[in-house]
VMD Tcl script that draws the C-alpha trace (Angstrom):
set ca {
  {-11.34 20.02 -90.53}
  {-11.38 19.55 -94.53}
  {-10.81 22.92 -96.79}
  {-14.42 24.34 -97.56}
  {-15.87 22.88 -94.48}
  {-17.84 25.27 -91.69}
  {-17.04 25.93 -88.27}
  {-20.63 24.13 -87.87}
  {-20.22 24.90 -83.67}
  {-19.27 27.82 -84.81}
  {-21.81 28.99 -86.48}
  {-24.74 26.45 -84.26}
  {-23.80 28.56 -81.47}
  {-24.06 32.44 -83.41}
  {-27.32 31.36 -85.23}
  {-28.81 28.72 -82.14}
  {-31.76 31.12 -81.12}
  {-32.74 32.83 -84.71}
  {-33.13 28.88 -85.72}
  {-35.44 27.86 -82.31}
  {-38.04 31.15 -82.47}
  {-38.52 30.06 -86.32}
  {-38.77 26.45 -85.40}
  {-41.29 27.34 -82.89}
  {-43.53 30.07 -84.86}
  {-44.63 27.42 -87.10}
  {-44.84 24.67 -84.86}
  {-47.01 27.05 -82.04}
  {-50.52 27.25 -84.14}
  {-50.31 23.63 -83.67}
  {-49.66 22.78 -80.96}
  {-45.96 21.06 -81.35}
  {-43.18 23.85 -80.23}
  {-41.79 22.11 -77.75}
  {-40.47 19.63 -80.41}
  {-38.75 23.38 -82.02}
  {-35.74 21.60 -80.39}
  {-35.71 18.43 -82.30}
  {-36.81 20.36 -85.63}
  {-33.32 22.78 -84.90}
  {-31.13 19.59 -85.03}
  {-33.29 17.81 -87.65}
  {-32.25 21.55 -89.43}
  {-28.27 21.18 -89.05}
  {-28.39 17.26 -89.30}
  {-29.51 17.52 -93.56}
  {-27.13 20.81 -92.65}
  {-24.24 18.94 -91.79}
  {-25.08 16.49 -94.21}
  {-25.35 17.70 -96.58}
  {-23.55 21.32 -96.52}
  {-24.56 23.92 -99.05}
  {-21.61 25.90 -100.88}
  {-21.32 28.76 -101.76}
  {-23.24 30.68 -98.45}
  {-22.77 34.81 -97.89}
  {-25.79 34.42 -94.89}
  {-25.44 31.77 -92.71}
  {-27.75 33.08 -91.15}
  {-30.72 33.50 -93.47}
  {-29.60 29.78 -94.64}
  {-30.49 27.64 -90.84}
  {-33.37 29.71 -90.43}
  {-34.78 28.69 -93.68}
  {-33.33 25.22 -92.74}
  {-35.11 25.55 -89.34}
  {-38.51 27.07 -90.78}
  {-38.50 23.85 -93.91}
  {-37.75 21.04 -91.22}
  {-40.75 22.61 -89.27}
  {-43.06 23.01 -92.68}
  {-42.46 19.07 -92.89}
  {-43.58 17.89 -89.16}
  {-46.56 19.34 -89.73}
  {-46.82 17.84 -92.84}
  {-46.11 14.60 -91.79}
  {-48.70 12.05 -91.42}
  {-48.13 11.03 -87.50}
  {-48.78 15.51 -87.19}
  {-52.04 15.68 -88.63}
  {-53.50 11.96 -87.99}
  {-52.13 12.54 -84.09}
  {-53.83 16.63 -83.65}
  {-51.97 18.80 -81.16}
  {-50.94 18.01 -78.25}
  {-53.38 18.37 -75.41}
  {-52.88 21.10 -72.78}
  {-51.94 20.13 -69.65}
  {-55.30 21.25 -67.59}
  {-56.93 18.41 -70.64}
  {-55.08 16.56 -68.59}
  {-57.21 15.70 -65.96}
  {-60.20 13.19 -64.05}
  {-63.59 14.77 -64.90}
  {-64.22 15.40 -61.40}
  {-67.65 14.58 -62.56}
  {-68.73 10.58 -61.71}
  {-71.26 9.96 -64.48}
  {-71.92 6.37 -63.11}
  {-74.67 7.58 -60.35}
  {-76.74 9.53 -63.08}
  {-76.69 6.45 -65.44}
  {-77.24 4.11 -63.18}
  {-80.01 6.02 -61.93}
  {-80.71 5.79 -65.71}
  {-80.35 2.82 -66.80}
  {-83.41 2.41 -63.78}
  {-85.38 4.82 -65.16}
  {-85.82 2.86 -68.43}
  {-86.08 -0.17 -66.59}
  {-89.26 0.30 -65.61}
  {-90.81 2.28 -68.66}
  {-90.07 -0.75 -69.96}
  {-91.90 -2.51 -67.41}
  {-94.56 -0.41 -67.45}
  {-94.59 0.01 -71.20}
  {-94.60 -4.37 -70.83}
  {-98.06 -3.75 -68.34}
  {-99.89 -1.26 -70.68}
  {-100.88 -5.34 -72.06}
  {-102.92 -5.45 -68.97}
  {-105.31 -2.75 -69.45}
  {-108.37 -3.24 -71.78}
  {-108.70 -0.63 -74.16}
  {-109.88 1.93 -73.63}
  {-107.78 2.29 -70.26}
  {-104.93 1.58 -72.46}
  {-106.46 4.93 -74.65}
  {-106.80 7.06 -71.18}
  {-103.47 6.71 -70.47}
  {-101.92 7.67 -73.99}
  {-103.81 10.38 -74.07}
  {-104.29 12.06 -70.74}
  {-101.70 11.43 -68.76}
  {-99.20 10.48 -71.45}
  {-100.42 13.44 -73.49}
  {-101.73 15.83 -70.98}
  {-104.69 15.99 -72.98}
  {-108.22 17.79 -71.45}
  {-110.13 15.89 -69.69}
  {-112.98 17.15 -71.34}
  {-111.18 16.26 -74.77}
  {-110.85 12.15 -73.48}
  {-114.46 11.78 -72.40}
  {-115.66 13.31 -75.68}
  {-114.19 11.42 -77.71}
  {-115.02 7.29 -75.26}
  {-118.69 8.64 -74.46}
  {-118.22 9.24 -71.47}
  {-117.75 12.26 -68.16}
  {-114.27 13.46 -67.44}
  {-115.82 12.36 -63.71}
  {-114.61 8.44 -65.52}
  {-112.41 9.82 -67.34}
  {-110.28 10.97 -64.20}
  {-111.60 7.45 -62.47}
  {-110.40 5.56 -65.83}
  {-107.19 6.63 -65.34}
  {-106.78 6.26 -60.91}
  {-107.67 3.12 -61.48}
  {-105.23 2.42 -64.37}
  {-102.55 3.19 -62.57}
  {-103.32 1.70 -59.86}
  {-103.03 -2.32 -62.46}
  {-100.04 -0.33 -63.98}
  {-98.82 0.28 -60.06}
  {-99.67 -3.94 -59.18}
  {-98.26 -4.95 -62.43}
  {-94.72 -2.87 -61.97}
  {-94.97 -4.83 -58.44}
  {-94.65 -7.99 -60.07}
  {-92.37 -7.91 -61.88}
  {-89.96 -6.44 -59.86}
  {-89.47 -2.24 -61.46}
  {-90.18 0.87 -60.10}
  {-92.14 3.33 -61.39}
}
mol new
graphics top color blue
foreach p $ca { graphics top sphere $p radius 0.5 }
foreach p [lrange $ca 0 end-1] q [lrange $ca 1 end] { graphics top cylinder $p $q radius 0.2 }
display resetview
């Protein structure tokens, strides 16, 4: 070993725990505490490649180097874009299978589309009864007043319109 070169192994053994604690505490908030060993190794490599001169407190120098390397890691583009590592609890298959729910929703949407198309088989008055009385749930008496018929006639028209819609949907292969 040349004159003026510190005993790196001895310094590392003496201050590695403090370096690791500081690096881990800096990285913990970002969920990267597991990379503290790598940061300490990088700090040691940096110190060995460019040893400081006239050091009075090696612990302070080594801990500062570890802290700066940890901060460099947090500022790196890879960490900023990747985000923190996921915990093991997030690395699980979701026990809820939504495939059946999605399939049911698709079937309902198809049936709605067929029913919507089926409105074209109704005349304007029956379409209006279906829309206002059944879909919008307006009071039967209000719909009857608009159409100039009795409330009982609105019920009859709604029943007939629904029968025609069911027949159309069945012909199209949908289920209502």
